[in-house]
C-alpha positions in Angstrom: -6.3 -1.4 32.0 -9.8 -2.6 32.0 -11.9 -2.9 28.9 -13.7 0.1 27.8 -17.5 0.2 28.5 -18.2 1.0 24.9 -21.6 1.2 22.9 -19.8 -0.8 20.1 -21.0 -4.4 20.1 -18.9 -5.4 17.1 -19.4 -9.1 17.5 -17.6 -9.6 20.7 -14.6 -7.6 19.7 -12.8 -6.4 22.8 -11.9 -2.7 22.4 -9.8 -0.5 24.7 -8.9 3.1 24.0 -6.9 5.7 25.9 -5.7 9.2 25.2 -2.5 10.2 27.1 -3.2 7.2 29.3 -6.8 8.3 30.2 -9.7 6.0 29.3 -12.6 6.9 27.1 -15.9 6.4 28.7 -18.1 5.9 25.7 -17.3 5.3 22.1 -20.0 4.9 19.6 -18.0 4.2 16.4 -14.4 3.8 15.3 -13.4 4.1 11.6 -9.8 2.9 10.5 -8.5 4.0 7.1 -5.2 2.5 5.8 -3.2 2.6 2.6 0.3 1.5 1.5 3.1 4.1 2.0 0.7 6.5 4.0 -0.3 7.2 7.7 -3.1 5.1 8.9 -6.0 7.2 10.4 -8.4 6.4 13.1 -11.7 8.4 13.6 -13.5 8.1 16.9 -17.0 9.2 17.6 -17.7 9.7 21.3 -20.8 11.0 23.1 -19.6 12.2 26.5 -18.0 15.5 27.2 -15.7 14.0 29.9 -13.9 12.0 27.3 -13.9 15.0 24.9 -12.2 17.2 27.6 -9.4 14.6 27.9 -8.6 15.0 24.2 -6.0 17.5 23.0 -4.2 18.1 19.8 -0.9 16.3 19.8 -2.1 13.7 22.4 -1.3 10.0 22.0 -4.2 7.8 21.1 -3.8 4.1 21.9 -6.4 1.5 20.8 -6.2 -2.3 21.3 -8.9 -4.4 19.6 -9.1 -8.1 19.4 -10.7 -11.3 20.6 -9.3 -12.8 23.7 -5.6 -12.4 24.1 -4.9 -12.4 20.3 -2.8 -9.5 18.9 -4.9 -7.7 16.4 -4.1 -5.7 13.4 -6.4 -3.0 14.6 -4.0 -2.2 17.4 -3.1 1.5 16.9 -0.8 4.2 18.3 -1.1 7.6 16.9 -1.2 11.4 17.4 -4.4 13.4 17.6 -4.7 15.8 14.7 -8.3 16.9 14.6 -10.9 17.5 17.4 -14.5 18.3 16.3 -16.9 19.0 19.3 -20.6 18.6 18.4 -23.9 19.0 20.1 -24.3 15.3 20.9 -21.5 13.4 19.1 -17.8 14.5 19.1 -15.2 13.4 16.6 -11.5 12.9 17.2 -9.1 11.9 14.3 -5.6 10.6 14.9 -2.8 9.5 12.6 -0.1 6.9 13.1 3.5 7.8 13.4 4.1 7.8 9.7 2.8 11.3 9.9 5.8 12.2 12.0 8.1 11.2 9.2 6.0 13.6 6.9 6.5 16.5 9.3 10.0 15.8 10.6 12.8 18.3 10.7 14.9 18.5 7.5 17.7 16.1 7.3 20.8 16.5 5.0 21.4 13.3 3.3 24.9 13.1 1.6 25.1 11.1 -1.6 28.6 10.0 -0.6 27.1 8.3 2.5 24.3 6.7 0.5 26.0 5.2 -2.6 26.7 1.5 -2.1 24.1 1.1 0.7 21.2 -1.2 0.5 18.1 1.0 0.0 16.2 -1.2 2.5 18.4 -0.1 5.3 18.5 3.4 4.3 14.7 3.5 4.5 14.6 1.7 7.8 17.3 4.1 9.2 15.2 7.1 8.2 12.1 5.6 9.6 13.7 5.0 13.1 12.2 8.2 14.5 9.8 9.5 17.1 8.6 6.2 18.8 8.4 4.3 15.5 9.6 0.7 16.2 11.6 -0.7 13.3 12.7 -4.0 14.9 10.2 -5.8 12.6 11.9 -4.4 9.4 14.7 -7.0 8.7 16.3 -8.8 5.8 17.5 -6.2 3.3 16.6 -6.0 -0.4 19.8 -6.3 -2.3 18.9 -3.1 -4.1 21.9 -0.9 -3.9 21.9 3.0 -4.0 23.8 4.5 -7.0 24.9 7.9 -8.0 22.3 7.9 -10.8 19.5 7.7 -8.3 20.4 11.1 -6.9 18.9 10.4 -3.4 20.7 13.0 -1.4 19.9 16.5 -0.4 18.1 18.3 2.3 14.6 16.7 2.8 12.1 15.5 5.4 12.4 11.9 6.4 9.3 10.7 4.4 10.3 12.5 1.3 13.7 10.7 1.5 12.0 7.3 2.0 9.5 8.0 -0.8 12.5 8.8 -3.1 14.2 5.6 -2.2 10.9 3.7 -2.7 10.9 4.7 -6.4 13.8 2.2 -6.9 12.6 -0.5 -4.5 11.4 -2.9 -7.1 12.4 -6.6 -7.1 13.1 -8.7 -10.3 13.0 -12.4 -10.4 15.0 -15.1 -12.3 13.4 -18.4 -11.4 10.8 -20.9 -12.5 8.1 -19.4 -10.3 7.9 -16.0 -12.1 7.9 -14.5 -15.6 11.0 -12.5 -16.4 8.9 -9.3 -16.3 7.4 -9.9 -13.0 8.6 -6.8 -11.3 7.2 -6.3 -7.7 7.2 -3.1 -5.7 8.0 -2.8 -2.0 5.6 -1.0 0.3 5.8 0.3 3.8 3.3 0.9 6.5 2.6 0.7 10.2 0.2 -2.2 10.2 -0.2 -2.7 13.9 0.6 -0.4 16.9 3.8 1.5 16.1 5.7 -1.3 14.1 7.2 -0.1 10.9 7.0 -2.7 8.1 8.9 -2.5 4.8 7.5 -5.5 2.9 7.1 -7.2 -0.5 3.9 -9.0 -1.4 4.6 -11.7 -4.0 1.2 -12.0 -5.7 2.7 -12.8 -9.1 4.3 -16.1 -8.0 2.6 -18.9 -9.9 1.8 -20.8 -6.7 0.8 -17.7 -4.6 -1.4 -18.7 -1.6 -4.2 -16.4 -0.7 -5.4 -16.0 2.9 -9.0 -15.8 1.6 -10.9 -16.8 -1.5 -14.0 -14.4 -2.1 -17.0 -15.4 -4.2 -20.1 -13.3 -4.9 -22.2 -15.7 -2.9 -20.0 -15.3 0.2 -22.2 -14.8 3.2 -20.1 -12.0 4.5 -20.6 -9.8 1.4 -22.6 -6.7 2.1 -23.4 -3.4 0.8 -22.0 -2.7 -2.7 -20.4 -6.1 -2.7 -17.6 -6.5 -5.2 -17.1 -3.5 -7.5 -14.4 -3.4 -10.3 -12.6 -0.3 -11.5 -11.1 -0.7 -15.0 -8.3 2.0 -15.8 -6.9 2.5 -19.3 -4.7 5.4 -18.4 -1.5 3.3 -18.5 -2.6 1.2 -21.5 -0.2 1.1 -24.5 -1.0 -1.1 -27.4 1.8 0.0 -29.8 5.4 0.2 -28.5 8.3 1.6 -30.5 11.8 0.9 -29.1 14.5 3.3 -30.3 18.2 2.9 -29.8 19.6 5.3 -27.4 22.8 5.9 -29.4 21.4 5.8 -33.0 17.9 7.3 -33.5 17.6 5.7 -36.9 17.4 2.2 -35.3 14.0 1.4 -33.9 11.5 -1.5 -33.9 7.6 -1.3 -33.4 5.4 -4.0 -32.0 1.6 -3.7 -31.8 -1.4 -5.5 -30.4 -4.1 -5.4 -32.9 -6.8 -6.8 -30.7 -6.1 -4.3 -28.1 -6.1 -1.5 -30.7 -9.4 -2.7 -32.0 -11.0 -2.9 -28.6 -9.6 0.3 -26.8 -8.3 2.3 -29.8 -4.8 3.0 -30.5 -2.4 4.4 -27.8 1.3 4.3 -28.7 4.5 5.0 -26.7 8.2 5.4 -27.5 10.9 4.0 -25.2 14.8 4.3 -25.7 16.9 1.3 -25.1 20.6 1.3 -24.6 21.4 -1.1 -27.6 22.0 -1.1 -31.4 20.8 -4.7 -31.7 17.4 -4.8 -33.5 16.5 -8.1 -31.9 17.0 -6.6 -28.5 14.9 -3.5 -29.5 12.1 -5.8 -30.7 12.3 -7.8 -27.4 12.1 -4.7 -25.3 9.1 -3.4 -27.2 7.4 -6.7 -27.0 8.0 -6.9 -23.1 6.5 -3.6 -22.7 3.5 -4.4 -24.9 2.9 -7.6 -23.0 2.7 -5.6 -19.6 0.8 -2.6 -20.8 -1.6 -3.6 -23.6 -4.5 -4.5 -21.2 -6.3 -2.2 -18.7 -5.4 -2.1 -15.0 -8.0 -3.6 -12.7 -8.7 -3.0 -9.0 -11.6 -4.1 -6.8 -13.4 -2.9 -3.7 -15.0 -5.5 -1.6 -17.4 -4.7 1.2 -17.7 -7.4 3.9 -18.8 -8.1 7.4 -16.5 -9.4 10.1 -13.2 -9.0 7.9 -11.3 -6.7 10.1 -8.6 -9.3 10.4 -7.5 -8.6 6.9 -4.7 -6.1 6.4 -2.3 -4.4 4.0 -0.4 -7.0 1.9 -2.7 -9.9 2.5 -3.4 -11.9 -0.6 -7.1 -12.2 -1.7 -8.3 -14.6 -4.4 -11.3 -13.5 -6.4 -13.6 -16.1 -7.9 -16.4 -14.3 -9.5 -18.4 -14.6 -12.9 -17.2 -11.2 -14.2 -13.6 -12.6 -14.4 -12.4 -15.0 -17.0 -10.3 -16.8 -14.4 -9.5 -16.6 -10.7 -7.0 -13.9 -9.8 -4.9 -13.3 -6.7 -4.3 -9.7 -5.7 -3.0 -7.9 -2.6 -4.8 -5.6 -0.3 -3.5 -2.1 -0.9 -6.0 -0.1 1.2 -8.9 -0.7 3.6 -11.6 1.0 5.7 -12.9 -0.8 8.7 -15.8 0.6 10.7 -16.5 -0.7 14.2 -20.0 0.1 15.4 -23.1 -2.0 15.9 -21.5 -4.4 13.3 -18.1 -4.7 11.7 -17.9 -3.6 8.1 -14.6 -3.6 6.1 -14.1 -2.3 2.6 -11.1 -3.8 1.0 -9.3 -2.4 -2.0 -7.3 -5.0 -3.8 -5.3 -4.4 -7.0 -2.0 -4.7 -8.7 0.6 -2.2 -7.4 1.4 -0.7 -10.8 4.8 0.3 -12.2 5.1 3.3 -14.3 6.4 2.9 -17.9 9.6 4.6 -16.9 10.2 2.3 -13.9 9.3 -0.8 -16.0 11.8 0.1 -18.8 14.4 0.9 -16.3 13.9 -2.7 -14.7 14.2 -4.2 -18.1 17.6 -2.8 -18.7 19.1 -3.7 -15.3 
């Protein structure tokens, strides 16, 4: 198909868009929104009625975007969900095939068929649906379904996948990680209709970022680098109590954190009667939860090549040291220029998930 005659200049980015195989005549703006474990959305702004008449709810929208012959992460295949005609500008919104998993027919998953299977393959099998290509999802996780997970029942495909994802957490026992470096898997369609189930190892001591961002970076625009500091999962006093003997417990506190943020305590139960092990568990939780959770949004020109899971290093004065964090969401707008707003941050575990991993 020939390239679209688009009003988007976007720094020589080649753009081609069709709906049910029919080409759009004019596109004034394209907005991509993507986040882990959710459908990616694309919003098109068009100005001609001929293109609008080609659109219908449920139609397939296909976009290819890149420079030259390079395959680009802005390639998109999805389903039109919203059409908004206007006086001069019309809007079309499409979601990728993850939305088909969320709206699928109900499937009965039998616990007896699930127990003993690798969660990775159970997720991939559920995602193999309605034109989703799962050939990119390979490798397995070594995380095995158990009776206690209670994964079975009558449910839609995405609900089953998300239930499995609660347990898709990897632990490490090597010299490159701390013993409490627990990493959560994520899934997404990052290009076209390819389903990815992936693990981003940003905690590895020698993690290699694809990009280092400084405040004086020439591509920084708009709001620049904005930090969000969250204390809702902060605990600076942890009491670990024996599961079998409630009179046995140990408490560990971080006085500097209490002085700075105020006291916030939590109680965990551990399957042991050994006081040293109770103290160790309380200490591990304290180390992981006694500081706020940070995330950052970064607004940049010409960064549309960055995608979910990419590692970004931040080297800015507001931080005591450089940090490496994964991209967990982004918005990219293609118009007269290319502007991308990245969200980078630590995919946090709940206290319940963390304690469960400690005891595995």
